[in-house]
N, C-alpha and C positions, 0 to 999 in steps of 0.2 A: 571305963576307961578301959579296963582290961577286956572287956568281953568285946566292943568295938575293934580292939586290935585282933582278935581272933578271929572275928567275922570277916573284917577286911582280909588278914591272911587266905582263910577257906576260900573264900569269891576269888584271891590270885590265883590258889592252887589250882582250882576248880576252873577258873578262866585256862590257865596256860595249858591245863592238860585237853580241854576242849579244842582249844586254836592248836595243839600241837598235831592232831588226830586228824586236823583238816587236811585233805589236799589239795594244793594251789596249784593249778596248772599256770603256771607264770613265762609267757614266751616272750621271748627275745623282743626288744623294743624295733620297733619298725618306724623309721624317721622319714623324711623327705627325702627324694631322689638326691638333692644335694647333701644331706646327712650320709644318707647311703654310700654316694660317692666318694665322700671323705673317709668314710672307715676302710676305702683300699689304702690307705697310707698305714696300715698298723706292719710294722716289723722296725728293724733299725737302719736307719740312714747314715752316711758318711759320707763327706766333702770336704770342700773348700769354702771358708767365709771369708769375702772383701769384705773389710769394714776401714772406713778412712784409709786408704791405698795399703791397709795392710792384708795379709791374708793369715790364716791359721785354719789348723785343722779342725773338723764340725761334727760332733756327733747327735743325732734326734733321734728318741723313739718314740713309735704311737702305739698305744693300745687301745681296746675299745674296753671299757668299762662301764660299771653299774648298769646290768642287766641288756648293755648295748644303747643304753641313752646316752653315753658320754664318751668322749675319746680322749685320753691323755698323752701330752706330747712333752717330753722331758730332752730339754737341750744341755747339754754339755753334764751329762749324768756321773756324779759322783766325784764332780771338781767344786770347788768355790764359788762357780760361775752359773753352778745348777739354776735352771729356770724350767717352770712347768707352765703350760698352757691346757685350759679345760674347754672344750669346743662340747657343743648342745644345743638343742633346740627351745627356743623360748617363743610360743604361741605360732610353731610349725615355721620360725626362722631360724637359721643357723647362727649362734653367736660364740662368741668365747671369750675368758678372760686370760690375760696375759698375767702372771707373775713374775715380775722382773727384778732382776739383781739390781736395778735403779731403787728397788724399796717401794715401789705402785704398781699399782694392778691396773694399766689400761683393760677396758672393754669394746669391742669391735662385733662387729654384724657382716654377715654375707652379703653385698652387695652385686657382685655378681660372678656368675659361675656356668660353664660346661662340663662336658665329661672329661675336658682335661685343664682347666683351670677355675682357681677360685680366687676372688679378689675381697678382702676384709678392708672395713674402713671405722677411724675412732669413732665411738660413741659417747665415750666417758670414761670414769673410774675412779679407785681411790687413789688417795693420797697422789693428786696431780692437779697444780694449776697450768690450765692451758698457756696461759702468759709468762709465766717462769721454769716449768720444771723440764724436765728430759725424759722423753715417754716413747715407747711404740706406738706410732700412729695407722699403721695400714703393713699388709702383708698380703701376696701374691704369690702363689702357688701356679707354676705352668710344668706339666707332667710332659717330659719331652721323648718319653717311650715307657714301657712297661714298668721297670727298674729303677727310672731317671727323672729327674725333677730340679728346677731349680724354684728359688725362692728369692722373693725382693722385699725385707722390712723396712719399713719409712721408719724412721725416727725424726720427731718432732722437739725442737728444743727452742726456749722462750717464745714462742707461737709462730717457730717459722720450719716446715720440715727440711732437715738437714739433709739427709741423706737417705739414700737405698741401701741397706746392708746386703749383698748379692751371695745367695749360695750355690753351688751346684752341686748334688747329692745324687749318689747312687742306693739301692737297696741293698744291705752287704746281708741281712736276715729276712 
């Protein structure tokens, strides 16, 4: 048993040394036109959110992660309402998972896009009963200027789309 342990340890050391010595030319991920356009969101955006006839301050940030293969959206950063959405491609199609303060994780796919608009619709998710749960079921991004956009997040409750949470945002960083 001791011999096997020594041999395995030697193989690990040799393998690690060889791998560390290799040069890996990792190029940034190049996605579809829609995914690359979505990367233009990078930065911090601030504005007003209208939800159920109530207005509140809203902050959201976007950053490209994982070698350019994913975009991380963080809403209400540093607050008890903090949520994240992760955008990436699956077989060349842009998809996202929204990790919601409702305790569920709706998944959406991009169903329509232009250089100034992205529209995502619900495809499934975790911790969701479509007939009983409240969950985010769609989102539409409209770019109204280089550093301005609106978002409309659709919320479904008990099987019916309840409303669109409207956001008017400006890039602050």
